[in-house]
N, C-alpha and C positions, 0 to 999 in steps of 0.2 A: 502494500499500500504505498501512496507517493503522500505524504504529509506535506501539507501545506498553510491548515491554518489550526486553529487551536483547540480546534474539536477533532480531527486527523488526530495530532498527538494522544490526545486522550481518549481516543480508539481504540489507538497502537496500546499503550500500558492496558488500560481494561482487559483488552482481550488477550494479551499475553503477559498478565500478572504473575500469573504460576512462573513461568519459565523466565521473568524476569527477576522474582524476586531470588529464586532457585541462584542463579548467578553471582547477584549480592551477597548471598548468605556462602557462597563458597567462598567467594574474596574476607570478608568480616565476619563476626564473630555473631550472631544476629539476636542474640542474650546478653549483648553490650549495652551499655549502658546508653541513648543518644544524646547527644547533646544539640544546643538552638544554630547554629551554626555546623551542618553534619564535619566532621573529623577535625573540629577543633576543640580541645577538650577544654580549652581557658575559656570558654562557653558557657553560660551559663544552663546544665540538663533538661532534659525537657519532663526528665520524672519517667519513661517509657524506656524501650528494650528500640534496639534500632529495628528486630522483627514489630514493636508494637507502633513505631514512631514510623516506618513505611507507611505500612496499612491507614496513620493521623492520616500521612500527610496524601494519599492518594483521596481519603473520604474527601478533605477539607479543598484539592484541588490546587496542591500551594507545587506548582510547577519547578519553581527557582528553588528549594530544599532536595524535592524529590530529584533533580535531573544531578543533585550534588551527589549524590550515592548513584547514580544510572554513570557519570563518569569516574566518579573513584574504582568502581570495580572495570569498566573499561580499563584503566589505567593499569588497575594490579595486575588485568587477565593475560596469562604466557602466550605468544603464537597459537603454539600447540593446541593450548585450551577454549580460544576465541573461537572458531569458527565449528570446534569440535561438538557445539551445545547448541539444545535448539532457542531460538529466542535469540541471537546473537547478534543477528542483520539487524533486529528491531530494534536492539540495546542500540546497535552502532546509529542509526537512523535517527531515536529517540538524542541521542547525544551530538550529532551534527546540524539535526533540525528544530534544538533548542528553541532558539529563534523566534519562532513563533509565539509561541505563550511566555513569549518575555514582555514586561511592559516600558517604556522608558523611564518608568519609575523605577523598575529594578536595577535598571541599570544604571541611575543615577545614585542609587544608592551603595552600587558594592564600589564605585568610584568615591 
């Protein structure tokens, strides 16, 4: 599926959620505490595990933080792992087409 809109992006997330979670859990301890800024242990903890945080972010439709997890898993994967698992192509598409769900305000907050 080609991702051209935010609705397309979320459709890929929803249609491939189990595979996307599996990829993330292969690289991160799903029971580990999640932080307000994913990957930044200096930011406040959310009070949820990474597994719970992923479900929370999907439910709340928070593309910025959810995409941080997608990008982290993408960056941690070895070449041999990458194309050997279901959902890898979709993960790559979600990472490369993240721009469709990012608002100008989100980019201003980053800078």
